[in-house]
C-alpha positions in Angstrom: -5.2 -14.8 -39.2 -2.9 -17.7 -38.0 0.7 -17.2 -37.1 2.6 -20.5 -37.1 0.5 -22.8 -35.1 -1.3 -20.0 -33.1 -4.3 -18.0 -34.1 -4.1 -14.3 -33.7 -7.5 -13.0 -32.5 -8.9 -9.5 -32.6 -12.1 -10.0 -30.8 -12.6 -6.4 -29.9 -16.0 -5.7 -28.6 -17.7 -2.4 -27.2 -17.1 1.2 -27.8 -15.7 2.4 -31.0 -14.7 -0.8 -32.7 -12.4 0.8 -35.3 -10.5 3.1 -32.8 -10.1 0.0 -30.5 -8.8 -2.1 -33.2 -6.4 0.5 -34.4 -4.9 1.1 -30.8 -4.7 -2.7 -30.0 -3.1 -3.4 -33.5 -0.6 -0.5 -32.7 0.3 -2.1 -29.4 0.5 -5.6 -30.9 2.8 -4.3 -33.6 5.1 -2.4 -31.1 5.4 -5.7 -28.9 6.2 -7.8 -31.9 8.9 -5.5 -33.0 10.5 -5.6 -29.6 10.2 -9.4 -28.9 9.8 -10.8 -32.4 6.6 -12.5 -33.7 8.2 -15.9 -33.9 9.2 -15.8 -30.4 5.7 -14.8 -29.0 4.2 -17.5 -31.1 6.7 -20.2 -30.0 6.4 -19.4 -26.3 2.7 -19.3 -26.1 2.2 -22.5 -28.2 4.9 -24.4 -26.2 3.2 -23.5 -22.8 -0.1 -24.5 -24.2 1.1 -27.8 -25.6 2.9 -28.7 -22.5 0.2 -27.7 -20.0 -3.1 -28.4 -21.9 -4.4 -25.0 -21.1 -5.3 -22.4 -23.5 -3.2 -19.1 -23.2 -3.8 -15.7 -24.8 -1.9 -12.4 -24.6 -4.3 -9.4 -23.9 -3.8 -5.7 -23.6 -5.1 -3.6 -20.8 -8.5 -3.2 -22.5 -8.9 -6.9 -22.4 -8.3 -7.4 -26.2 -6.9 -10.8 -27.2 -3.9 -9.9 -29.4 -2.5 -13.5 -29.7 -4.2 -16.7 -28.7 -3.5 -20.4 -28.9 -7.1 -21.3 -29.8 -5.6 -23.2 -32.7 -4.1 -25.7 -30.3 -6.4 -25.5 -27.4 -10.1 -24.6 -28.0 -12.2 -22.7 -25.5 -13.9 -25.1 -23.2 -17.6 -25.8 -23.8 -18.6 -23.6 -21.0 -16.7 -20.6 -22.3 -17.8 -21.2 -25.9 -21.5 -21.1 -24.6 -20.9 -18.0 -22.7 -19.1 -16.2 -25.5 -21.8 -17.1 -28.0 -23.5 -13.9 -26.9 -21.8 -10.6 -27.7 -22.5 -9.3 -24.2 -20.6 -12.5 -22.8 -17.7 -11.5 -25.0 -17.6 -8.1 -23.5 -17.9 -9.3 -19.9 -14.9 -11.6 -20.7 -12.9 -8.6 -22.0 -13.8 -6.7 -18.8 -12.5 -9.7 -16.7 -9.3 -10.0 -18.8 -8.7 -6.0 -18.6 -9.0 -6.0 -14.8 -6.8 -9.1 -14.4 -4.1 -7.4 -16.7 -4.2 -4.3 -14.5 -4.1 -6.1 -11.3 -1.1 -8.4 -12.4 0.8 -5.3 -13.5 0.2 -3.3 -10.4 1.6 -6.2 -8.2 4.2 -7.5 -10.5 3.4 -11.2 -9.9 0.9 -13.8 -11.1 -2.6 -12.8 -10.4 -5.3 -15.6 -9.9 -8.9 -14.4 -10.2 -12.3 -15.5 -10.7 -13.8 -14.4 -14.2 -17.4 -13.1 -14.5 -18.7 -16.5 -15.1 -17.1 -17.9 -12.1 -14.2 -19.8 -13.5 -10.7 -19.8 -12.0 -7.9 -18.1 -14.5 -4.7 -16.4 -13.8 -2.8 -13.6 -15.4 1.1 -13.0 -15.7 2.2 -9.4 -16.4 4.3 -8.1 -19.3 5.4 -4.6 -18.7 7.6 -3.0 -21.3 8.1 0.7 -21.2 4.7 2.5 -21.3 2.9 -0.6 -22.5 1.2 -3.1 -20.3 0.2 -6.7 -21.4 -0.7 -9.9 -19.7 -0.8 -13.6 -20.6 -4.2 -15.0 -19.5 -4.7 -18.8 -18.8 -7.1 -21.0 -17.0 -10.7 -21.8 -17.7 -10.9 -24.3 -14.8 -12.5 -24.9 -11.3 -10.7 -25.6 -8.0 -13.6 -27.6 -6.7 -16.1 -30.0 -7.9 -19.3 -28.2 -9.2 -22.0 -28.3 -6.7 -25.7 -27.2 -6.7 -24.9 -23.8 -5.2 -22.5 -23.2 -8.1 -24.9 -24.2 -10.6 -27.5 -21.8 -9.0 -24.9 -19.1 -9.0 -24.5 -19.7 -12.6 -27.9 -18.7 -13.4 -27.4 -15.4 -11.7 -24.2 -14.6 -13.5 -25.4 -15.4 -16.9 -28.5 -13.2 -16.6 -29.0 -11.0 -19.6 -27.2 -13.3 -21.8 -29.2 -14.9 -24.8 -27.9 -18.4 -24.2 -29.2 -21.9 -23.2 -28.8 -21.9 -19.5 -29.4 -25.6 -19.1 -26.6 -26.1 -21.7 -24.4 -23.9 -19.6 -25.0 -25.9 -16.5 -24.3 -29.0 -18.3 -21.0 -27.7 -19.5 -20.0 -26.4 -16.0 -20.3 -29.9 -14.9 -17.8 -31.0 -17.4 -15.1 -28.4 -16.5 -11.5 -29.5 -15.5 -11.0 -29.4 -11.8 -7.5 -28.5 -10.6 -6.0 -28.4 -7.2 -5.0 -25.1 -5.6 -1.3 -26.3 -5.7 -1.6 -27.2 -9.4 -3.1 -23.9 -10.2 -0.3 -22.0 -8.2 2.2 -24.0 -10.2 0.6 -23.3 -13.5 0.6 -19.5 -12.6 4.2 -19.7 -11.6 5.1 -21.3 -14.8 3.2 -18.7 -16.9 5.0 -15.8 -14.8 8.4 -17.4 -15.9 7.1 -17.4 -19.5 6.1 -13.9 -19.2 9.4 -13.0 -17.8 11.3 -14.5 -20.6 9.2 -12.3 -23.1 10.0 -9.3 -21.0 13.7 -10.0 -20.9 13.8 -10.3 -24.6 11.7 -7.1 -25.0 14.0 -5.3 -22.5 17.3 -6.3 -24.3 16.0 -4.6 -27.5 14.7 -1.5 -25.6 18.2 -1.1 -23.9 19.9 -1.2 -27.2 17.6 1.3 -28.6 18.1 3.5 -25.6 21.8 3.2 -26.1 21.5 4.2 -29.7 19.3 7.2 -28.7 21.5 8.3 -26.0 24.5 8.1 -28.2 22.8 9.9 -31.0 21.8 12.6 -28.7 25.5 13.0 -27.6 26.6 13.1 -31.2 23.9 15.5 -32.2 24.9 17.8 -29.2 28.5 17.7 -30.3 27.4 18.6 -33.8 25.3 21.4 -32.8 28.1 22.9 -30.5 30.4 22.8 -33.5 27.9 24.6 -35.6 27.4 27.3 -33.1 31.1 27.7 -32.8 31.8 27.8 -36.8 33.2 31.1 -37.8 34.0 32.7 -41.2 37.4 30.9 -41.3 36.0 27.8 -43.1 38.8 27.7 -45.7 41.5 27.7 -43.1 39.5 25.2 -41.0 39.3 22.9 -43.9 43.0 22.8 -44.4 43.7 22.0 -40.8 41.0 19.4 -40.3 43.2 16.6 -41.5 46.0 17.7 -39.2 43.5 17.8 -36.4 42.1 14.5 -37.1 45.5 13.0 -37.3 46.4 14.4 -33.9 43.2 13.1 -32.5 43.9 9.6 -33.8 47.4 9.8 -32.3 45.9 10.8 -29.0 43.4 8.1 -29.2 46.1 5.4 -29.8 47.9 6.6 -26.7 44.7 6.5 -24.6 43.9 2.8 -25.9 47.5 1.8 -25.3 47.4 3.2 -21.7 44.0 1.5 -20.9 42.3 4.8 -20.4 38.8 3.6 -21.4 36.5 6.6 -20.7 38.8 9.3 -22.2 39.1 6.9 -25.3 35.4 6.6 -25.7 35.0 10.4 -25.6 37.7 10.9 -28.2 36.3 8.3 -30.4 32.8 9.9 -30.4 34.6 13.2 -31.5 36.4 11.4 -34.5 33.0 9.8 -35.4 31.5 13.4 -35.5 34.4 14.5 -37.9 33.7 11.4 -40.1 29.9 12.1 -40.2 30.2 15.8 -40.8 32.3 15.3 -43.9 30.6 12.0 -45.2 27.1 12.1 -43.9 25.5 11.3 -47.4 27.7 8.4 -48.2 27.6 5.4 -45.9 30.2 3.5 -47.8 32.7 6.3 -47.2 31.7 6.3 -43.5 32.4 2.6 -43.3 35.7 3.0 -44.9 36.9 5.6 -42.4 35.6 3.6 -39.6 37.5 0.5 -40.8 40.7 2.7 -40.8 39.9 3.5 -37.2 39.4 -0.1 -36.2 42.9 -1.0 -37.6 44.4 1.9 -35.9 42.8 1.1 -32.5 43.5 -2.6 -32.8 47.2 -1.9 -33.3 47.2 0.3 -30.3 45.5 -2.5 -28.3 48.2 -5.0 -29.2 50.9 -2.3 -28.2 48.9 -2.0 -24.8 49.3 -5.6 -24.2 46.3 -7.4 -26.0 47.1 -10.9 -27.6 47.7 -10.2 -31.5 46.0 -13.5 -32.5 42.9 -12.7 -30.5 42.7 -9.2 -31.9 43.1 -10.5 -35.4 40.2 -12.9 -34.9 38.1 -10.2 -33.5 38.9 -7.8 -36.4 37.5 -10.4 -38.8 34.3 -10.7 -36.9 33.9 -6.9 -36.7 34.4 -6.4 -40.3 31.8 -9.0 -41.2 29.4 -7.2 -38.8 30.1 -3.7 -40.5 29.1 -5.2 -43.8 25.6 -5.9 -42.5 25.0 -2.4 -41.0 23.0 0.0 -43.1 22.5 3.0 -40.9 25.1 5.5 -39.5 23.6 5.4 -36.0 24.3 1.7 -35.9 27.8 2.3 -37.1 28.5 4.6 -34.1 27.0 2.1 -31.5 29.0 -0.6 -33.3 32.2 1.5 -33.0 31.6 2.1 -29.3 31.2 -1.7 -28.7 34.3 -2.5 -30.8 36.4 -0.1 -28.6 35.0 -1.7 -25.3 36.1 -5.0 -26.7 39.6 -4.0 -27.3 39.9 -2.4 -24.0 38.8 -5.6 -22.3 41.3 -7.5 -24.1 44.1 -5.2 -23.0 42.9 -5.5 -19.3 42.8 -9.2 -19.4 46.1 -9.7 -21.1 47.9 -7.0 -19.2 46.9 -8.7 -15.8 48.4 -12.0 -17.2 51.6 -10.3 -18.3 51.9 -8.5 -15.1 51.8 -11.6 -13.1 54.6 -13.2 -15.3 56.6 -10.2 -15.0 56.2 -10.2 -11.3 57.1 -13.8 -11.1 60.2 -13.3 -13.3 61.4 -10.4 -11.3 61.0 -12.3 -8.0 63.0 -15.3 -9.5 65.7 -13.0 -10.7 66.2 -11.5 -7.3 66.4 -14.9 -5.6 69.0 -16.0 -8.2 71.1 -12.8 -8.0 70.8 -11.5 -4.4 74.3 -11.7 -3.7 75.2 -9.2 -6.3 74.4 -5.6 -6.5 71.0 -5.4 -8.1 69.1 -2.0 -9.2 65.6 -1.5 -10.2 66.9 -0.8 -13.9 68.5 -4.5 -13.8 65.3 -6.0 -13.0 63.3 -3.7 -15.4 65.6 -4.9 -18.3 65.0 -8.6 -17.4 61.3 -8.3 -17.6 61.3 -5.9 -20.5 59.2 -3.0 -18.6 60.2 0.4 -17.5 61.6 0.7 -13.9 58.5 2.9 -12.9 56.2 0.3 -14.2 57.8 -2.8 -12.9 58.2 -1.1 -9.4 54.4 -0.3 -9.4 53.1 -3.8 -10.4 55.4 -5.5 -8.0 54.1 -3.6 -5.2 50.6 -4.2 -6.2 51.2 -7.8 -6.7 53.1 -8.9 -3.7 52.5 -5.9 -1.3 56.0 -4.8 -0.9 58.7 -2.9 -3.1 61.5 -4.3 -5.0 63.9 -3.2 -2.4 62.0 -4.6 0.5 61.7 -8.0 -1.3 65.6 -8.1 -2.0 66.2 -7.2 1.5 63.9 -10.0 2.8 65.5 -12.6 0.5 69.0 -11.5 1.8 68.0 -11.7 5.4 66.4 -15.1 5.0 69.8 -16.4 3.4 71.7 -14.8 6.3 69.6 -16.6 8.9 70.4 -19.9 7.2 74.1 -19.0 7.2 74.1 -17.9 10.9 72.9 -21.2 12.0 76.3 -22.9 10.5 79.1 -22.2 13.0 81.8 -22.1 10.2 80.6 -18.6 9.1 81.3 -15.5 11.0 78.9 -12.5 10.9 81.2 -10.7 8.4 81.2 -13.6 6.1 77.5 -14.0 6.5 77.0 -10.2 5.6 79.1 -10.5 2.4 77.5 -14.0 1.2 74.1 -12.5 1.6 74.7 -9.6 -0.5 75.5 -6.9 2.2 78.8 -5.0 1.4 78.8 -3.3 4.8 78.7 -5.5 7.8 77.4 -2.6 10.2 74.7 -2.0 7.7 73.9 -5.7 7.6 73.5 -5.6 11.4 71.0 -2.5 11.1 68.8 -4.2 8.6 68.9 -7.5 10.3 67.9 -6.0 13.7 65.2 -4.0 12.1 63.8 -7.0 10.3 64.1 -9.6 13.0 64.3 -7.6 16.2 67.6 -8.9 17.2 71.3 -8.5 16.2 72.9 -11.2 14.0 75.1 -12.1 16.9 72.1 -12.7 19.2 70.4 -14.7 16.6 73.5 -16.9 16.1 73.6 -17.5 19.9 69.9 -18.6 20.1 70.3 -20.8 16.9 73.4 -22.7 18.0 
């Protein structure tokens, strides 16, 4: 049958044909589910059109699963070899060996087929399955007499016209070693793109499986711990869920990602236990969680407009989901997105708060300033503003205030009209003796000595 512009082959020969067909068909279907039939067709056909070389996807048995023979026919030489069923089986054995070798080394494998042509294979390894893209049907040298004689030996046992095969050999395309290597490298890039697409889907499936395993474990743990107090438990479940939701809000607001993820999964178990047979009810409860979490994210520092836009996208995605396991994975991704928004916006707001605090100190250093005064200016708690200021500038609020005051004092000491007592007062130090101690600790000399050196 044909897939788009590509012809899908099932040229299985040798052994139990029905069993081989079934196994190869199973592998082909598995690969198409991972990568997508359209992508496989498009990639192989684009490669063949751009290079003028036939390409085919084979399994470890050498069976051609997808071929671009609709675009690029077999060369005359290969057509004559494959006119005999034994020739087809020999081709399969060559492809099978090339597929195995390419997967073993994890790089393009250039080889000589059973009939003497140069070909190359690029491996595709996804989970426990191994495939290769085979390409070539060329020579790397002009066909000489010894090669034509060699052909006679290689085609022994095949019911074909040897003279016709020799004539076809003389017509084969000759490619330089550099061009063969370049084509093999390009094919390897194509194979890697297919692998990358497949691995992305595999990773998502594994994430779903892992999360479902955790959820199943949680469900089983709860079932083991259930006791005869079901009636009382049902009356307290609503209260417990409400408590968990409030705890989740606190965790999200404080940016505690791991703990928030664990608590979200427990809430999802609550929802699934009570509504496992009604996905619409599950979606409704999850939407309530989204609204709850998004408000907590805004409280934690996330930008409201960004969160509202993200909510709209989340709700559209949720409408398309049809399985509870996908809802659970979607919920996890939703929480991660909100936590990232909190982190990104919090960093920006922290920088602004540090800047405002520093500016406030520079403008008011002559007055008595407390941490509470600075906290009120930047609308943060004294403890929090102290922590982010230390993280941002590498010094405490008190150390920064002292530094600003000492710098102002140094400027005034260079002016002879100010005495040390006046300098201390104007730079924010109430006690001249304390000013002298702080100045000496910071600059290494007393204010008087500094004045003498400056004047």
